[in-house]
DRENMI-330128 format. One line per field, with one value per atom (N, C-alpha, C): residue in one letter; residue number from 0; x, y, z; atom name. Coordinates in nm, 2 decimals. Layout:
N
resn a,...
resi NUM,...
X X,...
Y Y,...
Z Z,...
name CA,...
! end
This chain:
74
resn m,m,m,i,i,i,h,h,h,l,l,l,l,l,l,t,t,t,f,f,f,n,n,n,t,t,t,t,t,t,h,h,h,h,h,h,a,a,a,l,l,l,l,l,l,a,a,a,e,e,e,q,q,q,v,v,v,a,a,a,h,h,h,e,e,e,c,c,c,g,g,g,l,l,l,s,s,s,a,a,a,e,e,e,v,v,v,t,t,t,p,p,p,a,a,a,p,p,p,p,p,p,q,q,q,s,s,s,g,g,g,a,a,a,k,k,k,c,c,c,d,d,d,l,l,l,a,a,a,v,v,v,e,e,e,y,y,y,l,l,l,p,p,p,e,e,e,e,e,e,e,e,e,d,d,d,a,a,a,l,l,l,l,l,l,a,a,a,a,a,a,l,l,l,r,r,r,a,a,a,a,a,a,g,g,g,v,v,v,e,e,e,f,f,f,r,r,r,i,i,i,f,f,f,r,r,r,a,a,a,d,d,d,a,a,a,a,a,a,t,t,t
resi 0,0,0,1,1,1,2,2,2,3,3,3,4,4,4,5,5,5,6,6,6,7,7,7,8,8,8,9,9,9,10,10,10,11,11,11,12,12,12,13,13,13,14,14,14,15,15,15,16,16,16,17,17,17,18,18,18,19,19,19,20,20,20,21,21,21,22,22,22,23,23,23,24,24,24,25,25,25,26,26,26,27,27,27,28,28,28,29,29,29,30,30,30,31,31,31,32,32,32,33,33,33,34,34,34,35,35,35,36,36,36,37,37,37,38,38,38,39,39,39,40,40,40,41,41,41,42,42,42,43,43,43,44,44,44,45,45,45,46,46,46,47,47,47,48,48,48,49,49,49,50,50,50,51,51,51,52,52,52,53,53,53,54,54,54,55,55,55,56,56,56,57,57,57,58,58,58,59,59,59,60,60,60,61,61,61,62,62,62,63,63,63,64,64,64,65,65,65,66,66,66,67,67,67,68,68,68,69,69,69,70,70,70,71,71,71,72,72,72,73,73,73
X -1.72,-1.70,-1.82,-1.87,-1.97,-1.91,-1.95,-1.91,-2.02,-2.00,-2.11,-2.05,-2.14,-2.11,-2.20,-2.15,-2.23,-2.23,-2.33,-2.36,-2.39,-2.38,-2.42,-2.57,-2.63,-2.77,-2.85,-2.97,-3.06,-3.06,-3.06,-3.06,-2.94,-2.82,-2.71,-2.72,-2.77,-2.79,-2.88,-2.99,-3.09,-3.03,-2.96,-2.90,-2.79,-2.72,-2.61,-2.67,-2.78,-2.85,-2.90,-2.96,-3.01,-2.89,-2.78,-2.67,-2.61,-2.60,-2.55,-2.64,-2.77,-2.86,-2.86,-2.85,-2.84,-2.71,-2.61,-2.48,-2.48,-2.59,-2.60,-2.52,-2.50,-2.43,-2.53,-2.49,-2.58,-2.55,-2.66,-2.65,-2.79,-2.79,-2.91,-2.90,-3.00,-3.01,-3.04,-2.97,-2.98,-2.96,-3.01,-2.98,-2.83,-2.78,-2.64,-2.61,-2.51,-2.48,-2.43,-2.47,-2.43,-2.28,-2.20,-2.05,-1.99,-2.08,-2.02,-2.00,-2.07,-2.05,-2.12,-2.21,-2.28,-2.37,-2.38,-2.48,-2.62,-2.63,-2.76,-2.78,-2.90,-2.93,-2.93,-2.91,-2.91,-2.77,-2.74,-2.62,-2.65,-2.55,-2.57,-2.47,-2.53,-2.44,-2.42,-2.29,-2.26,-2.17,-2.15,-2.06,-1.92,-1.82,-1.69,-1.62,-1.66,-1.60,-1.65,-1.75,-1.80,-1.76,-1.67,-1.64,-1.57,-1.47,-1.41,-1.51,-1.59,-1.69,-1.79,-1.84,-1.94,-1.88,-1.76,-1.70,-1.68,-1.63,-1.61,-1.74,-1.85,-1.98,-2.03,-2.01,-2.06,-1.98,-1.85,-1.77,-1.81,-1.83,-1.87,-2.00,-2.09,-2.23,-2.22,-2.11,-2.10,-2.16,-2.17,-2.23,-2.12,-2.14,-2.04,-2.07,-1.96,-1.98,-1.85,-1.87,-1.75,-1.76,-1.65,-1.65,-1.65,-1.73,-1.73,-1.73,-1.63,-1.62,-1.62,-1.69,-1.70,-1.71,-1.67,-1.69,-1.84,-1.89,-2.04,-2.08,-1.98,-2.01,-2.03,-1.98,-1.99,-2.12
Y 0.94,0.93,1.00,0.93,0.98,1.03,1.15,1.22,1.23,1.16,1.16,1.20,1.25,1.26,1.16,1.09,1.00,1.05,1.00,1.06,0.95,0.98,0.89,0.90,1.02,1.04,1.10,1.08,1.14,1.29,1.33,1.48,1.54,1.49,1.55,1.55,1.44,1.43,1.55,1.56,1.67,1.81,1.82,1.95,1.99,1.89,1.91,1.97,1.91,1.96,2.10,2.13,2.26,2.36,2.33,2.42,2.45,2.34,2.36,2.46,2.44,2.52,2.67,2.68,2.82,2.89,2.81,2.87,2.88,2.84,2.85,2.73,2.62,2.51,2.40,2.32,2.21,2.09,2.03,1.91,1.84,1.71,1.64,1.51,1.50,1.38,1.26,1.15,1.03,0.91,0.79,0.67,0.65,0.61,0.58,0.44,0.43,0.29,0.20,0.07,-0.02,-0.03,-0.01,-0.02,0.10,0.21,0.33,0.30,0.21,0.18,0.29,0.36,0.47,0.41,0.48,0.44,0.49,0.59,0.65,0.60,0.57,0.53,0.64,0.76,0.88,0.93,0.98,1.04,1.17,1.26,1.38,1.38,1.39,1.39,1.54,1.57,1.71,1.71,1.83,1.86,1.86,1.79,1.79,1.93,2.02,2.15,2.24,2.20,2.27,2.21,2.10,2.03,2.12,2.20,2.28,2.37,2.44,2.53,2.46,2.34,2.26,2.21,2.15,2.10,2.21,2.32,2.43,2.48,2.49,2.53,2.43,2.30,2.20,2.19,2.21,2.21,2.33,2.45,2.57,2.55,2.47,2.45,2.33,2.26,2.15,2.02,2.01,1.88,1.78,1.66,1.55,1.47,1.44,1.37,1.29,1.20,1.13,1.14,1.15,1.16,1.02,1.00,0.87,0.89,0.83,0.84,0.70,0.69,0.56,0.58,0.49,0.49,0.47,0.54,0.53,0.38,0.30,0.17,0.07,0.11,0.02,0.04
Z 1.17,1.32,1.39,1.49,1.57,1.70,1.74,1.86,1.96,2.07,2.17,2.31,2.39,2.53,2.60,2.70,2.78,2.92,3.00,3.13,3.23,3.36,3.46,3.49,3.46,3.49,3.37,3.37,3.27,3.29,3.41,3.44,3.37,3.38,3.32,3.16,3.11,2.96,2.91,2.98,2.94,2.97,3.08,3.11,3.01,2.96,2.86,2.73,2.69,2.57,2.59,2.70,2.73,2.73,2.80,2.81,2.67,2.59,2.45,2.37,2.38,2.30,2.35,2.48,2.54,2.49,2.46,2.41,2.25,2.19,2.04,1.98,2.05,1.99,1.95,1.85,1.81,1.90,1.95,2.03,2.03,2.03,2.02,2.11,2.20,2.28,2.19,2.21,2.13,2.23,2.19,2.27,2.28,2.40,2.41,2.36,2.28,2.23,2.34,2.33,2.44,2.46,2.36,2.37,2.44,2.47,2.53,2.68,2.74,2.88,2.97,2.91,2.98,3.09,3.20,3.31,3.28,3.20,3.16,3.01,2.97,2.84,2.74,2.78,2.69,2.66,2.54,2.51,2.44,2.42,2.34,2.23,2.10,1.98,1.95,1.91,1.89,1.76,1.71,1.60,1.64,1.58,1.62,1.62,1.53,1.53,1.65,1.72,1.84,1.97,1.96,2.08,2.19,2.16,2.26,2.33,2.25,2.31,2.40,2.35,2.42,2.55,2.55,2.67,2.77,2.73,2.82,2.88,2.81,2.86,2.96,2.93,3.02,3.15,3.14,3.26,3.35,3.28,3.36,3.43,3.37,3.42,3.52,3.54,3.64,3.59,3.46,3.40,3.39,3.45,3.44,3.32,3.24,3.12,3.08,2.99,2.93,2.78,2.71,2.56,2.51,2.41,2.34,2.19,2.12,1.97,1.91,1.80,1.73,1.58,1.51,1.37,1.34,1.24,1.21,1.18,1.13,1.09,1.21,1.33,1.45,1.52
name N,CA,C,N,CA,C,N,CA,C,N,CA,C,N,CA,C,N,CA,C,N,CA,C,N,CA,C,N,CA,C,N,CA,C,N,CA,C,N,CA,C,N,CA,C,N,CA,C,N,CA,C,N,CA,C,N,CA,C,N,CA,C,N,CA,C,N,CA,C,N,CA,C,N,CA,C,N,CA,C,N,CA,C,N,CA,C,N,CA,C,N,CA,C,N,CA,C,N,CA,C,N,CA,C,N,CA,C,N,CA,C,N,CA,C,N,CA,C,N,CA,C,N,CA,C,N,CA,C,N,CA,C,N,CA,C,N,CA,C,N,CA,C,N,CA,C,N,CA,C,N,CA,C,N,CA,C,N,CA,C,N,CA,C,N,CA,C,N,CA,C,N,CA,C,N,CA,C,N,CA,C,N,CA,C,N,CA,C,N,CA,C,N,CA,C,N,CA,C,N,CA,C,N,CA,C,N,CA,C,N,CA,C,N,CA,C,N,CA,C,N,CA,C,N,CA,C,N,CA,C,N,CA,C,N,CA,C,N,CA,C,N,CA,C,N,CA,C,N,CA,C,N,CA,C,N,CA,C
! end
């Protein structure tokens, strides 16, 4: 299972990665898959075990995002 966050703007994608790293969380900017319906071509991949901490940090920082999950085979 792939865990991604998608965004409306490149700014929010890059900010999400920065916020994650500042909180000591793993996150990597990656191309958004076409089936995600993202308005921005970038997504952030993250570890599922860090999801709660990451989402809380992004919400606190005012970063708008959507959660996208897909099987690795798709």
